[in-house]
N, C-alpha and C positions, 0 to 999 in steps of 0.2 A: 597877064597884060592885056590891054585893051584890043579887042579884034581877034583874040586867040582862039581858036575853034573848041568847044566844050567837049567831052567825052562823048556825050550823045550825037552831036554833029558828027564826030569823027567816025562813030561806029554805025551812024544810021538807025541806032535803036533809041526810045526814049529812057530818058534818065530813070533809074529806080529811085522809091520813094525810100528816107532813111530807115533804118528800122525804129528810131527813136519817134520819127513822126507816125509810123504805123501803130507803135504802141500808145502814144496819146489819141490818135483817133480810136482805136480799141477800147480804151478807158472811157472816152466821152461817149461811144455808143452804149457800153454796159452801164454806165451812169445814169445814162436817159432811160433805159428799158427798167432798171433797178428803181429809180425815181418815179415813172410810171405807174409801175406795177403797186408800189407803196402808197402814191398820193391817192389813186382810183380804189386802190383796196379799203384805204382809212375812210375815203369819201361813202363808199359802198356801205360800210360798217356804221358811220354815224346817220344816213338816212334811212338804214333799216330801223334806228332807234327816232325817226322823226326829228334829227337834228339836220335842219338843211342851212349848210355852208359850204357853196352858196346853194341858193335853190334848186333841187334836183331837176325840177319842172322847166328849167331853163335848157336843159339839155335833152337831146334825143336819144340818148345812150344812158341816160342815168337807170332806166329800168333793167337794163343788161348788168350793170355795175351792181345793181341791188342783189341780183341773183348771183353773181360770181364772186363774191366779195372774200369766201373761203377762199376760192381759186386763186384770186390775185395776191393773197397774203401769203399763202403757204406755199404755192408752186411758182408763182409768178415773183414776188419778192424774196423769201427765204430759197425758194428752189435755185432761183438764179445765183443769190449771193453763195451758197454752199457750194453750187456747182464751179463759180470762178475760183474759190478758195481751193477746190480739189484738183482743177486742171492746174492752177498754179503749183500745185504741189508736184503733181506728177510731170510738168514741165514738159508738155506734148501739144502742139497747136491744135491736133484735131479733138483734144479734149476739151475745147471751147465751145465746141458744137452744142453740148448740153446746156450751158446756160444761154448761150444765144437762142438756141429753141424755146427754152422756158419764157425768157423774156420776150420773145417775139409772139409766142402763145398767148401772154397775158395782155399785149397789145391788141391782138385780135379778139378777144374777151371784151375789151375795154370798147372796142369799135362795133362790138355786136356780132362778129362773127363766131359764134360760139363752137359750131361744128370744127372750123379750121383751127381754133384755138385750142380745142380739148385735144383733136388728134397731134397738133404740135406737141403739146403738154405730153402726151404719151412719148413722141419721139424722143424729148428730151430728157424723160426720165429713164428708157433704154439705154440712150447715149450715155445717162451718167453712171449707168448700171454696168457698161462696158469699162469706163473709167476706173470703176471701183473693183472691176475683174483685173484690171492692170496694177491695181494697188497691191492685190492680194496675191497675185503672180510676182511681185517683187519683195513683197514680205508677206509671207503667211503667220499670220499670229491671231489671237483670239480679237482683238479690237479690230482688225481690217477685215476679217471674216464677218464682224458685226457690222461693220460699214458698209458691207457688200447686201447683208440682207435687207438694210433699212434701204437701200437703194431700191431691192426689189420690192420692198413695201410701196415704194412711191409709185413704182411700173403698174402693182395691181390696183392701186388707189386712182390711177389715172387712167387704167382701162375702163373701170366702173365708172367714172365719170363721162368718157367719152361715149360708153353705151347708153348713158342716160339715167344710171343709178342715183338714188336719194343720197341725203347727207348720212343718214344713218349706215349705210353700205361705204361711202367713200371716206369720211372723215377719220374713222378709227385707222384705216390705212396711210392717209396722209399724215395724221399726227404720229404713227409709228416709223414713219420714215424720220420724222425730225426728232423723236423721243431715241430711236435708235442711233441714230447718228451722233448726239449728245452723250450718250450712254457710253459709246465706243472711244470717243475723244476723253472721257473721265476714266474709262477702263484703262486706257494707254497711261493716263497720269498716275494710277494707283501702282504702277512699276516704281514710283518715288517712294513708295513707302512699304514696308514690311506688311506684306498682305496675310491676312488670315487664310487658311485653307479653304473656309466656307465661302469666302468671297468671290472665287473662281468657278464654285460649283454652283451658287446661288444665283447668280446673275442670267446665265442662260435660260434656268427654270423660270426666271421672272418673265425675262422677254418671250419666250415660246408661250407663256400664259397671255401676254400681250397681243402676240400674234393670233392665237387660239380666238381670244376674244374679238379682234378684228374680223376675222374669217366667218365666226358664228353671227356677228352684229347684222350683216345683209339678211341673213336666213331667219334668224331668232333675236330682233332687236333687244328683248327684255334681258334673255340669258346673256346674249354676246355682250351686251352693254355692262352687265354686273360684273362680268369675268374682266372684263376690259378696265372697268375701275379699279378692281381690286389689283390689278397688275400694277397699275398706275401708282396706287398707295404704296405696294412692296417696293418698287423701284425707288420711291422717294426714301424708304426707309433704308435701302442699299446704298443709296447715293450718300446719305448723312452719315451713316457707320463708317463707309469704308474710303469715301473720297478725300483726297488730299487737302480739301478746303478747309476742314476741321482742323488741321495744323496752320496752313498759312493764313488763316483770318488772323493769328496773333503776331503776323511779321508787321512789315511796313510796306509804304509805296504801293505800285501796280498789283504787287501779288495780294496784299491784303484786300483792296479794291475788289479782285476779282473773287477772291472768297467771300466776301460779303455779297456779291451777285449771286454768286452759285449756290450758297445755303439760303439765301432769300428765295431762289428760284425751286430750290426742294421743297421749301414750305408749300408755295404753291401749286408745286405736284401733288404733293399729298393732298391738299384741298380739292385740286382738280380730279383726283381719283376717287374721293369721297363723294364729289358731287356728281361724278358721271355714272356712279353704281346708283346714287338715288334718284338720276333722272332717269334712268332704266327702270326703276320700280315706280315711277310716274309721281314723283317730285317734281316740282318746278325749279330745277336747277341746271338746267341746258346750258345757261348762258354763263352761270359759274362755271360748269366744266369747261367749257369751249375756251373761255377767255382766260380763265385762271391755268389752263394749260398753255394757250397761244401765247398770252401776253406776260402772265407771271412768270411761268417757266422758260419759255424760248425767248421772247423778247429779252428777259433778264440774261439770258445765257449770251444773247448777242451784244449787250451792253458791257458784258464781262469780259468777253473776249476781243472786243474791238480794239482796245490799245494795243494789244499783241498781233492781231489777224491783219489790221489794216497796214499796218509798215511792210507786213510780209508779202501781201499780195497785191496792194495798189502803191506801192512805193509812196506813201503817205507817212511822215514822222509826224509824231504829236507829243505834244509837252504834258507830261500827265502831272496832275496837280488834285487837290482835295475837290476842287469844282465838279469833277466828274461824278461826286456823290449825289450833286442837287438833281440831275435828271432823275438818277435811280430812286431816290427817294420820292419825285414826284410820281414815277411810275406805281409805285406801292401805294401813295395815297389814292390814287387816282384809280386802283383796283379796289381797294378798300369801299371808298365812295360808290363806285358801281356795283360792285358784288356783295357788299354787306348791306352796307345803306339803302342800296338800291333795289334788295329784294322787297324792300318795304314801300316803296314809292318810285314810280317810272319816272318822274322828273328828276330824282337824283340818279337813277339809272342811265339816263340820257346824259345827265351833266358829267356822271363818272366818264360815259364814254368820251364826251369832248375832253376831259381831262386826260385820257389814255392816248388820242391824238397831240395833245398839246405836250404831253411828256416826252413821246416819240420825235416832235419837231424840236423840242429842248434839246434832248440829246444829239440830234444832227448838229444844231447850232454849238454845241458845247464842241464836238469832233471837230467842226471846220474852225472853230475859235481855238483850238488845242494845235491844230496844224498851222495857221496862222502865227500863233505866239512861237512854236518852235523856230520857224522861218526867221522870224525877227529876232528871237535869242541867238541863233546861229550866225544869221546876216551880222549880228553887232559883235560877235566874238571874230568872225573873220574880218571884219574891219579893223579892230584892235590888233589883231596878230599882222595884218598889212602894215598897220602904223609902226 
């Protein structure tokens, strides 16, 4: 009725924000932090190769972004996305501290506050390790233990970064975090197959070799890098041999798409391992090693899992279709231009990097279009049912 007292007026307390409104605000905040990390990280990578889009001299913080390109992409973008996924899985509010800290750390790095950003990154990694400890406590299994070890690798890498260590010491740990997280998820999926006895025994050995290479890389980059590269190559072989993707690639729909993403990513992982070892031996293969791993393998995994993960953690429904293969093909083509043709020509390497950025943007547009298509389709179905 008009003039009736509201609950807040009757009790003298302010009305509470609805849970739905709070969830929308949280989604918007995390989307903004992820977006800033990704855009700034891509811009920094392009600027490092001389691609000015826009001109980096127009921004006072451009030099800072150039220096922290890897931190923005690995910890700011991917760390925040993985942190959100894990927090949603454990269903605890405090678990969202990790992605909030990693996203805020990236924002600090973009704005030039490197010390604050670096130590916030440490806090994010430690919080994420606590979340994974909860996962292990709930379900003690090989894949959950591996997730926790991967989180520990993020802690070590972030501590080294905060203490001012160089890329030779930091990147192996950060990439170990990503690689072990993916390996753990694929290990869990192998339960759907009849697993060879060698599968369970060899994966811990390969990943132990990876961690040994990461630890060794800081003190002896040549030897540590060689061990690390061999471990990456061995992991690629393990995944190709034992992963369920080699069967689901013969299915249809989203399962087949995921398998194509995975198998393509494993190929880039093998290339990254060979290039990492070659770079340790003095060959000019560092760009190949870092981006075959970071883009070909890791971003390939992101593209493959997005149709399944986004509906689960962001409540975004997607209409899957063959058009999802287009940004995936664009990513592989861009990597070929950058890492293969670009080995012989700096302009081609810069062009390939621009195509890398375009492929990621293309995928984002594809996901947004799939979400709109789902809403249009189901809105029309609802209208038909109403009639």
